[in-house]
N, CA and C of each residue as an Amber inpcrd file, in Angstrom:
protein
   588
  -2.9190000  80.0450000  98.1970000  -1.5800000  79.5320000  97.8620000
  -1.4400000  78.0950000  98.3620000  -0.9250000  77.2070000  97.5270000
  -0.7480000  75.8030000  97.8790000   0.5320000  75.6470000  98.6930000
   0.4320000  74.9620000  99.8320000   1.6150000  74.7250000 100.6650000
   2.5910000  73.8270000  99.9090000   3.8750000  74.1200000 100.0350000
   4.9030000  73.3180000  99.3620000   6.0380000  73.0420000 100.3190000
   6.7700000  72.0070000 100.0550000   7.9290000  71.6390000 100.8660000
   8.9940000  71.0800000  99.9390000  10.2610000  71.1840000 100.3730000
  11.3660000  70.6020000  99.6100000  11.4460000  69.1250000  99.9530000
  11.4340000  68.2790000  98.9300000  11.4620000  66.8420000  99.1780000
  12.4850000  66.1410000  98.2930000  12.8740000  64.9510000  98.7390000
  13.7250000  64.0790000  97.9260000  13.4590000  62.6430000  98.3240000
  13.6880000  61.7350000  97.3910000  13.5350000  60.3010000  97.6060000
  14.9340000  59.7140000  97.7770000  15.1030000  58.8380000  98.7750000
  16.4440000  58.3400000  99.0760000  16.4070000  56.9210000  99.6140000
  17.5940000  56.3180000  99.6270000  17.8420000  55.0590000 100.3200000
  18.4430000  55.4270000 101.6650000  17.8200000  54.9620000 102.7470000
  18.3660000  55.1980000 104.0830000  19.5990000  54.3300000 104.2930000
  20.5070000  54.8350000 105.1070000  21.7410000  54.1100000 105.4130000
  21.6870000  53.7210000 106.8910000  21.9290000  52.4410000 107.2300000
  21.8580000  52.0130000 108.6290000  22.8490000  52.7550000 109.5170000
  22.5360000  52.8090000 110.8010000  23.3540000  53.5550000 111.7630000
  24.8010000  53.0780000 111.7790000  25.0400000  51.7800000 111.7070000
  26.4150000  51.2660000 111.7550000  27.2320000  51.7580000 110.5650000
  26.6110000  51.8170000 109.3980000  27.3120000  52.3030000 108.2030000
  27.5500000  53.8050000 108.3300000  26.5420000  54.5480000 108.8190000
  26.7210000  55.9910000 109.0090000  27.8650000  56.2740000 109.9720000
  27.9930000  55.4560000 111.0260000  29.0820000  55.6340000 111.9900000
  30.4350000  55.4160000 111.3270000  30.5440000  54.3770000 110.5050000
  31.8110000  54.1010000 109.8180000  32.1560000  55.2270000 108.8440000
  31.1510000  55.7590000 108.1460000  31.3850000  56.8740000 107.2280000
  31.8080000  58.1050000 108.0170000  31.1690000  58.3420000 109.1510000
  31.5050000  59.5040000 109.9850000  32.9400000  59.4180000 110.5000000
  33.4170000  58.2110000 110.7900000  34.8070000  58.0470000 111.2360000
  35.7760000  58.4270000 110.1200000  35.4290000  58.0580000 108.8870000
  36.2720000  58.4420000 107.7500000  36.2460000  59.9570000 107.5640000
  35.0550000  60.5490000 107.6840000  34.9320000  62.0020000 107.5430000
  35.7160000  62.7140000 108.6470000  35.6920000  62.1520000 109.8440000
  36.4240000  62.7550000 110.9570000  37.9210000  62.7910000 110.6730000
  38.4210000  61.7460000 110.0390000  39.8410000  61.7060000 109.6780000
  40.1680000  62.8200000 108.6790000  39.2350000  63.0740000 107.7450000
  39.4420000  64.1640000 106.7900000  39.3570000  65.5200000 107.4870000
  38.3870000  65.6710000 108.3960000  38.2300000  66.9460000 109.1180000
  39.4850000  67.3080000 109.8910000  40.1250000  66.2740000 110.4390000
  41.2790000  66.4980000 111.3180000  42.6100000  66.5270000 110.5630000
  42.5520000  66.4930000 109.2360000  43.7960000  66.5700000 108.4600000
  44.5530000  67.8230000 108.8700000  45.8580000  67.6960000 109.1480000
  46.6140000  68.8200000 109.7000000  46.5310000  70.1120000 108.8890000
  46.4880000  70.0120000 107.5770000  46.5030000  71.2270000 106.7600000
  45.1020000  71.6660000 106.3130000  44.0500000  71.0670000 106.8940000
  42.6840000  71.4270000 106.4840000  42.3900000  72.8690000 106.8940000
  42.0580000  73.7390000 105.9340000  41.7710000  75.1380000 106.2740000
  40.5380000  75.2340000 107.1780000  40.5960000  76.0300000 108.2420000
  39.4410000  76.1280000 109.1430000  38.2370000  76.7680000 108.4400000
  37.0740000  76.2340000 108.7180000  35.8010000  76.7690000 108.2100000
  35.6890000  76.7860000 106.6870000  36.5110000  76.0110000 105.9880000
  36.4190000  75.9660000 104.5310000  35.4000000  74.9360000 104.0710000
  35.0630000  73.9920000 104.9550000  34.2250000  72.8560000 104.5870000
  33.0130000  72.7760000 105.5100000  31.8260000  72.6220000 104.9190000
  30.5990000  72.3920000 105.6910000  30.3370000  70.8840000 105.6810000
  30.5520000  70.2350000 106.8240000  30.4310000  68.7840000 106.9260000
  28.9900000  68.3860000 107.2010000  28.5430000  67.3160000 106.5780000
  27.1920000  66.7920000 106.8140000  27.1430000  66.1240000 108.1850000
  26.0230000  66.2490000 108.8550000  25.8310000  65.5300000 110.1190000
  25.6290000  64.0490000 109.7840000  26.2210000  63.1280000 110.5540000
  26.1170000  61.6980000 110.2310000  24.6800000  61.2040000 110.0850000
  23.7510000  61.7300000 110.8660000  22.3680000  61.2780000 110.7940000
  21.6640000  61.6280000 109.5070000  22.2500000  62.5150000 108.6950000
  21.6120000  62.9330000 107.4510000  22.1260000  62.1720000 106.2340000
  23.0790000  61.2810000 106.4070000  23.6810000  60.5840000 105.2630000
  22.6730000  59.6520000 104.5900000  22.6200000  59.6970000 103.2670000
  21.6830000  58.9100000 102.4850000  22.1880000  58.8300000 101.0430000
  21.5860000  57.9470000 100.2690000  21.8460000  57.8790000  98.8270000
  20.6030000  58.4250000  98.1280000  20.7480000  59.5450000  97.4380000
  19.6050000  60.1680000  96.7750000  19.1800000  59.3530000  95.5560000
  17.8820000  59.1050000  95.4690000  17.2890000  58.4400000  94.3130000
  16.7110000  59.4930000  93.3590000  15.9990000  60.4860000  93.9230000
  15.4220000  61.5550000  93.0980000  15.2040000  62.7850000  93.9770000
  15.7280000  63.9260000  93.5400000  15.4850000  65.1960000  94.2170000
  14.3050000  65.8680000  93.5360000  13.2800000  66.1760000  94.3090000
  12.0790000  66.7950000  93.7530000  12.0750000  68.3120000  93.9210000
  12.7110000  68.8160000  94.9640000  12.6740000  70.2510000  95.2200000
  11.3310000  70.6590000  95.7940000  10.8870000  71.8730000  95.4710000
   9.6160000  72.3790000  96.0050000   8.4630000  71.5170000  95.4990000
   7.7320000  70.9240000  96.4260000   6.6970000  69.9450000  96.1080000
   5.3970000  70.3120000  96.8110000   4.3630000  70.6910000  96.0860000
   3.0620000  70.9550000  96.7280000   2.5290000  69.6960000  97.4170000
   1.7670000  69.8870000  98.5010000   1.2440000  68.7540000  99.2730000
   0.5220000  67.7330000  98.4010000  -0.3570000  68.1770000  97.5260000
  -1.1060000  67.2520000  96.6780000  -0.2160000  66.4460000  95.7600000
   0.8530000  67.0740000  95.2810000   1.7860000  66.3710000  94.4040000
   2.5770000  65.3320000  95.1960000   2.8830000  65.6310000  96.4620000
   3.5770000  64.6520000  97.3080000   2.7480000  63.3750000  97.4330000
   1.4270000  63.5060000  97.5130000   0.5550000  62.3290000  97.5600000
   0.6340000  61.5420000  96.2570000   0.6870000  62.2670000  95.1260000
   0.8130000  61.6000000  93.8300000   2.1650000  60.8900000  93.7100000
   3.2230000  61.5210000  94.2100000   4.5460000  60.8890000  94.1990000
   4.4810000  59.5680000  94.9490000   3.8130000  59.5880000  96.1000000
   3.7140000  58.3580000  96.9010000   3.0390000  57.2420000  96.1020000
   1.9600000  57.5620000  95.4370000   1.2240000  56.5580000  94.6680000
   2.0830000  56.0140000  93.5230000   2.6950000  56.9150000  92.7550000
   3.4680000  56.5170000  91.5770000   4.7380000  55.7660000  91.9850000
   5.4540000  56.2820000  92.9670000   6.6940000  55.6250000  93.4020000
   6.3890000  54.2690000  94.0190000   5.3490000  54.1960000  94.8470000
   4.9930000  52.9060000  95.4560000   4.7300000  51.8440000  94.4190000
   3.9710000  52.2160000  93.3840000   3.6630000  51.2630000  92.3110000
   4.9320000  50.8740000  91.5490000   5.8040000  51.8510000  91.2980000
   7.0160000  51.6000000  90.5130000   8.0040000  50.7030000  91.2520000
   8.2990000  51.0190000  92.5040000   9.3320000  50.2510000  93.2170000
   8.8320000  48.8720000  93.6260000   7.5140000  48.6910000  93.7010000
   6.9900000  47.3740000  94.0920000   7.2970000  46.3090000  93.0480000
   7.6590000  46.7350000  91.8420000   7.9810000  45.7800000  90.7710000
   9.4680000  45.4470000  90.7220000  10.2790000  46.0810000  91.5780000
  11.7270000  45.8960000  91.5210000  12.1790000  45.0430000  92.6970000
  13.0780000  44.0860000  92.4640000  13.5610000  43.2600000  93.5810000
  14.5290000  44.0320000  94.4790000  14.5800000  43.6350000  95.7470000
  15.5460000  44.2100000  96.6850000  16.9550000  43.7930000  96.2680000
  17.9500000  44.5570000  96.7180000  19.3520000  44.2740000  96.3810000
  20.2300000  44.8970000  97.4490000  21.5370000  44.7480000  97.3020000
  22.4780000  45.2970000  98.2870000  23.5230000  46.1660000  97.6010000
  23.9180000  47.2150000  98.3140000  25.0270000  48.0610000  97.8650000
  26.0480000  48.1390000  98.9900000  27.2650000  48.5210000  98.6390000
  28.3340000  48.7160000  99.6130000  28.7260000  50.1840000  99.6130000
  29.0150000  50.7130000 100.7930000  29.5060000  52.0840000 100.9030000
  31.0150000  51.9770000 101.0750000  31.7420000  52.5550000 100.1210000
  33.1960000  52.3490000 100.0920000  33.8910000  53.4660000  99.3350000
  35.0620000  53.8160000  99.8060000  35.8970000  54.7800000  99.0990000
  35.4420000  56.2160000  99.2820000  36.3310000  57.1300000  98.9500000
  36.0810000  58.5640000  99.0640000  36.3880000  59.2130000  97.7180000
  35.5890000  60.1800000  97.3430000  35.8240000  60.9090000  96.1110000
  35.3510000  62.3350000  96.2420000  35.3850000  63.0510000  95.1270000
  34.9870000  64.4590000  95.1450000  34.4780000  64.8660000  93.7820000
  33.5920000  65.8370000  93.7840000  33.1850000  66.5180000  92.5610000
  33.8260000  67.8930000  92.5780000  34.4540000  68.4180000  91.5450000
  34.7500000  67.6980000  90.3080000  35.9740000  66.7940000  90.4430000
  36.9490000  67.1440000  91.3210000  38.1440000  66.3170000  91.5230000
  38.5980000  66.4560000  92.9670000  39.3950000  65.4940000  93.4360000
  39.9780000  65.5940000  94.7730000  41.0370000  66.6850000  94.8540000
  41.5750000  67.0970000  93.7180000  42.6010000  68.1320000  93.7170000
  42.0160000  69.5050000  94.0720000  40.7750000  69.7650000  93.6420000
  40.0950000  71.0320000  93.9340000  38.6130000  70.7280000  94.1680000
  38.2860000  70.0940000  95.2990000  36.9250000  69.5880000  95.4960000
  35.9060000  70.6850000  95.8000000  34.6940000  70.4500000  95.3440000
  33.5270000  71.2760000  95.7180000  32.6020000  70.4680000  96.6250000
  32.5220000  69.1490000  96.3660000  31.7250000  68.2300000  97.1780000
  32.5760000  67.0090000  97.4750000  32.5920000  66.5860000  98.7280000
  33.2770000  65.3590000  99.1340000  32.2200000  64.2860000  99.3660000
  32.4890000  63.0590000  98.9200000  31.4980000  62.0100000  99.0500000
  32.1080000  60.6550000  99.3590000  31.2640000  59.7670000  99.9090000
  31.5960000  58.3510000 100.0550000  30.9510000  57.6250000  98.8870000
  31.6850000  56.6910000  98.3020000  31.2240000  56.0180000  97.1020000
  30.3010000  54.8510000  97.3720000  29.7010000  54.3590000  96.3040000
  28.7760000  53.2350000  96.3700000  29.2690000  52.1510000  95.4340000
  29.3530000  50.9250000  95.9480000  29.7060000  49.7580000  95.1530000
  28.6130000  48.7140000  95.3110000  28.9380000  47.4750000  95.0230000
  27.9350000  46.4210000  95.1030000  27.0780000  46.4160000  93.8500000
  25.7690000  46.2340000  94.0260000  24.8700000  46.1170000  92.8810000
  24.4530000  47.5020000  92.3760000  25.4250000  48.2210000  91.8130000
  25.1750000  49.5660000  91.2950000  24.2330000  49.5100000  90.0940000
  24.2730000  48.4220000  89.3320000  23.3670000  48.2930000  88.1830000
  21.9110000  48.2780000  88.6470000  21.6170000  47.5640000  89.7380000
  20.2430000  47.5270000  90.2650000  19.8410000  48.8880000  90.8120000
  20.7790000  49.5850000  91.4680000  20.4860000  50.9220000  91.9780000
  20.2060000  51.8890000  90.8340000  21.0230000  51.8230000  89.7960000
  20.8230000  52.6940000  88.6310000  19.4810000  52.4070000  87.9710000
  19.1130000  51.1340000  87.8580000  17.8270000  50.7700000  87.2650000
  16.6680000  51.2960000  88.1180000  16.8140000  51.2450000  89.4400000
  15.7940000  51.7860000  90.3430000  15.6350000  53.2880000  90.1290000
  16.7620000  53.9950000  90.0810000  16.7520000  55.4470000  89.8880000
  16.0890000  55.7930000  88.5470000  16.4490000  55.0650000  87.5030000
  15.8840000  55.3520000  86.1760000  14.3870000  55.0700000  86.1180000
  13.9390000  54.0090000  86.7930000  12.5060000  53.6970000  86.7630000
  11.7060000  54.7490000  87.5280000  12.2280000  55.2290000  88.6500000
  11.5490000  56.2890000  89.4070000  11.5260000  57.5740000  88.5800000
  12.6700000  57.9070000  87.9680000  12.7450000  59.1350000  87.1590000
  11.7050000  59.1170000  86.0390000  11.5620000  57.9810000  85.3710000
  10.5840000  57.8740000  84.2830000   9.1570000  57.9850000  84.8210000
   8.9070000  57.4020000  85.9830000   7.5490000  57.3760000  86.5370000
   7.0550000  58.7490000  86.9560000   7.9620000  59.6290000  87.3860000
   7.5200000  60.9340000  87.9050000   7.5610000  62.0550000  86.8610000
   8.0180000  61.7700000  85.6620000   8.0010000  62.7950000  84.6100000
   6.5860000  63.3390000  84.3840000   5.5480000  62.4860000  84.3260000
   4.1960000  63.0220000  84.1330000   3.7120000  63.9230000  85.2750000
   4.3780000  63.8530000  86.4240000   4.0060000  64.7050000  87.5590000
   4.7160000  66.0600000  87.5030000   5.5250000  66.2630000  86.4570000
   6.1980000  67.5530000  86.2990000   7.6340000  67.5810000  86.7900000
   8.2360000  66.4180000  87.0220000   9.6260000  66.3450000  87.4780000
  10.4960000  65.7890000  86.3560000  11.2370000  66.6590000  85.6560000
  12.0310000  66.1960000  84.5080000  13.1900000  65.3010000  84.9420000
  13.6620000  64.5340000  83.9710000  14.8500000  63.7020000  84.2180000
  16.0640000  64.5800000  84.4640000  17.0240000  64.0560000  85.2190000
  18.2800000  64.7660000  85.4710000  19.0870000  64.8220000  84.1770000
  19.7870000  65.9170000  83.9790000  20.6360000  66.0400000  82.7930000
  21.9650000  65.3200000  82.9820000  22.4630000  65.2890000  84.2160000
  23.7400000  64.6300000  84.4940000  23.5260000  63.1310000  84.6970000
  24.4900000  62.3100000  84.2950000  24.3610000  60.8740000  84.5580000
  24.3670000  60.6020000  86.0660000  23.6980000  59.5320000  86.4640000
  23.6010000  59.1550000  87.8780000  24.9640000  58.6950000  88.3850000
  25.3920000  59.2520000  89.5100000  26.6440000  58.8550000  90.1540000
  26.3160000  58.6290000  91.6260000  26.0450000  57.3720000  92.0200000
  25.6040000  57.1200000  93.3980000  26.6870000  57.4670000  94.4230000
  26.2640000  58.1510000  95.4970000  27.2040000  58.5690000  96.5350000
  26.4450000  59.0400000  97.7710000  27.1860000  59.2090000  98.8540000
  26.6900000  59.8660000 100.0600000  27.4660000  61.1680000 100.1860000
  26.7910000  62.2830000 100.2210000  27.4840000  63.5710000 100.3440000
  27.9950000  63.7260000 101.7690000  29.3160000  63.9020000 101.9030000
  29.9410000  64.0870000 103.2130000  30.1140000  65.5580000 103.5560000
  30.3640000  66.3790000 102.5450000  30.6590000  67.7890000 102.8180000
  30.5800000  68.6100000 101.5510000  30.3640000  69.8940000 101.7490000
  30.4440000  70.8730000 100.6620000  31.5810000  71.8250000 100.9990000
  32.4710000  72.0110000 100.0310000  33.6390000  72.8760000 100.2320000
  33.2300000  74.3000000  99.8570000  33.3030000  75.2090000 100.8290000
  32.8170000  76.5770000 100.6190000  33.8820000  77.4830000 100.0110000
  35.1480000  77.2000000 100.3060000  36.2330000  78.0670000  99.8220000
  37.5350000  77.2710000  99.9180000  38.6110000  77.8840000  99.4690000
  39.9560000  77.2810000  99.5730000  39.9770000  75.8620000  98.9990000
  39.4000000  75.7040000  97.8120000  39.2470000  74.3760000  97.2270000
  40.5810000  73.6590000  97.0230000  41.5710000  74.3540000  96.5240000
  42.8730000  73.6990000  96.2950000  43.5770000  73.3790000  97.6120000
  43.4120000  74.2460000  98.6110000  44.0120000  73.9740000  99.9250000
  43.3710000  72.7400000 100.5680000  42.0500000  72.6080000 100.4180000
  41.3690000  71.4090000 100.9250000  41.9000000  70.1850000 100.1920000
  42.0760000  70.2870000  98.8750000  42.6290000  69.1730000  98.1040000
  44.0060000  68.7690000  98.5830000  44.8560000  69.7490000  98.8870000
  46.2020000  69.4270000  99.3960000  46.1180000  68.7560000 100.7710000
  45.1990000  69.2090000 101.6160000  45.0480000  68.6010000 102.9420000
  44.6180000  67.1420000 102.8230000  43.7230000  66.8520000 101.8850000
  43.2550000  65.4800000 101.6950000  44.3260000  64.5840000 101.0940000
  45.3010000  65.1900000 100.4000000  46.3610000  64.4290000  99.7530000
  47.4630000  64.0020000 100.7230000  47.4020000  64.4900000 101.9630000
  48.4320000  64.1420000 102.9490000  48.3650000  62.6500000 103.2780000
  49.5170000  62.0340000 103.5740000  49.5400000  60.5990000 103.8910000
  48.6010000  60.2580000 105.0490000  47.8440000  59.1660000 104.8700000
  46.9830000  58.6670000 105.9280000  45.6010000  59.2790000 106.0010000
  45.3410000  60.3400000 105.2340000  44.0280000  60.9850000 105.3180000
  42.9670000  60.1560000 104.5900000  43.2540000  59.7270000 103.3950000
  42.3040000  58.9250000 102.6220000  42.7250000  57.4730000 102.4730000
  43.8010000  57.0840000 103.1240000  44.2460000  55.6960000 103.0710000
  44.2970000  55.1530000 104.4910000  43.9850000  53.8840000 104.7060000
  43.5410000  52.9270000 103.7020000  42.1480000  53.2880000 103.1820000
  41.7920000  52.7600000 101.9940000  40.4680000  53.0690000 101.4430000
  39.3640000  52.6820000 102.4180000  38.3530000  53.5150000 102.4920000
  37.2700000  53.2970000 103.4410000  36.2730000  52.2720000 102.9160000
  36.0990000  51.1710000 103.6440000  35.0160000  50.2180000 103.3890000
  34.0910000  50.3450000 104.5910000  32.9270000  50.9270000 104.3880000
  32.0820000  51.3380000 105.5140000  30.9040000  50.4220000 105.7860000
  30.6520000  49.4520000 104.9190000  29.5810000  48.5010000 105.1990000
  28.5940000  48.3380000 104.0710000  27.6670000  47.4160000 104.2990000
  26.6810000  47.0190000 103.2920000  25.3040000  47.5720000 103.6660000
  24.5520000  47.9480000 102.6280000  23.2010000  48.4910000 102.8070000
  22.2270000  47.6220000 102.0250000  21.2110000  47.0830000 102.7190000
  20.1430000  46.3530000 102.0470000  19.1530000  47.3740000 101.5040000
  18.9960000  47.4060000 100.1960000  18.0650000  48.3430000  99.5710000
  16.7580000  47.5880000  99.3500000  15.8590000  47.7090000 100.3390000
  14.5670000  47.0300000 100.2540000  13.4020000  48.0100000 100.3090000
  13.7320000  49.3230000 100.3940000  12.7030000  50.3630000 100.3940000
  13.3350000  51.7040000 100.0700000  12.5160000  52.6400000  99.6600000
  12.9500000  54.0160000  99.4500000  12.1190000  54.8990000 100.3750000
  12.6600000  56.0600000 100.7150000  12.0220000  56.9490000 101.6900000
  11.8970000  58.3400000 101.0990000  10.7220000  58.9610000 101.2680000
  10.5670000  60.3580000 100.9030000  10.8430000  61.2000000 102.1450000
  11.7810000  62.1300000 101.9990000  12.1480000  63.0370000 103.0770000
  11.7340000  64.4610000 102.7360000  11.3420000  65.1990000 103.7570000
  11.1930000  66.6480000 103.6550000  12.4980000  67.2550000 104.1460000
  13.0020000  68.2450000 103.4270000  14.2480000  68.9250000 103.7890000
  13.9220000  70.3560000 104.1950000  14.3510000  70.7400000 105.4040000
  14.1620000  72.1010000 105.9040000  15.5140000  72.6660000 106.3020000
  15.7920000  73.8710000 105.8590000  17.0610000  74.4950000 106.2100000
  16.9970000  75.0010000 107.6400000  18.0610000  74.7340000 108.3960000
  18.1500000  75.2000000 109.7750000  19.4990000  75.8360000 110.0160000
  19.6700000  76.4050000 111.1990000  20.9200000  77.0920000 111.5280000
  22.1140000  76.1420000 111.4870000  21.9140000  74.8940000 111.8890000
  23.0080000  73.9260000 111.9060000  23.0700000  73.0570000 110.6730000
  22.3890000  73.4540000 109.6010000  22.3520000  72.6530000 108.3820000
  20.9400000  72.1520000 108.1340000  20.7630000  71.4050000 107.0730000
  19.4320000  70.9080000 106.7150000  18.9550000  69.8470000 107.6990000
  17.6510000  69.8630000 107.9480000  17.0050000  68.8650000 108.7990000
  16.0870000  68.0480000 107.9050000  16.2170000  66.7100000 107.9750000
  15.4310000  65.8200000 107.1400000  14.3780000  65.1090000 107.9850000
  13.1440000  65.1230000 107.5120000  12.0500000  64.4480000 108.1970000
  11.4790000  63.3940000 107.2660000  11.3750000  62.1610000 107.7620000
  10.8360000  61.0650000 106.9650000   9.3210000  61.2390000 106.8460000
   8.8070000  61.2520000 105.6010000   7.3780000  61.3950000 105.3640000
   6.7090000  60.0400000 105.1430000   7.3210000  59.1810000 104.3330000
   6.8030000  57.8530000 104.0900000   7.8830000  57.0050000 103.4300000
   7.6670000  55.6990000 103.4160000   8.5600000  54.8190000 102.6700000
   7.7240000  53.8950000 101.7980000   8.3850000  53.3240000 100.7980000
   7.7480000  52.3990000  99.8740000   8.6840000  51.2090000  99.7020000
   8.1430000  50.0060000  99.8760000   8.9550000  48.7860000  99.8270000
   9.1620000  48.3140000  98.4050000  10.3780000  47.8300000  98.1420000
  10.6460000  47.1610000  96.8780000   9.9340000  45.7950000  96.9080000
   9.6640000  45.2640000  95.7390000   8.8560000  44.0580000  95.6650000
   9.5510000  42.7660000  96.0610000  10.8870000  42.7100000  95.9090000
  11.5860000  41.4500000  96.1680000  11.9890000  41.2830000  97.5860000
């Protein structure tokens, strides 16, 4: 049997930006009407912008991903994005996922994501069916979706809009994801530098 691991490719977020995002998340956690234990909050150290989720990845294929992704991203110039604002999938009124938004050079980020997606199709990783919506996942709402939405709608919870900082996108990182008792644990396997 070939060993496999869950992997994803992402843009790392600097510690200062993660701290600012965590402060915004803390304000949401402490909303007076937030139902207890309804929301599973991400640990600040795990915050990232996903470029491509691979899922179960055999060791040999992970090596191929490294080769293909390295070649692909080396042709793309570095750029900057901003982490700003709060949103939810599908809506803030009845959220399932809470996220921090991405601004700045979203066109360059989208082009990076599309080039990686095209490059790994021959390795057996199909393109995503949903359009790319760059974000940092802050939490997953487990239950009481409408009650969580009402708690977030309270004055001062999501206002003023969160501007959490700028991220220089000059490399992508492959992470291994392992489920643990306190949530997923991410281990950096390798990174690949953008060409610019």
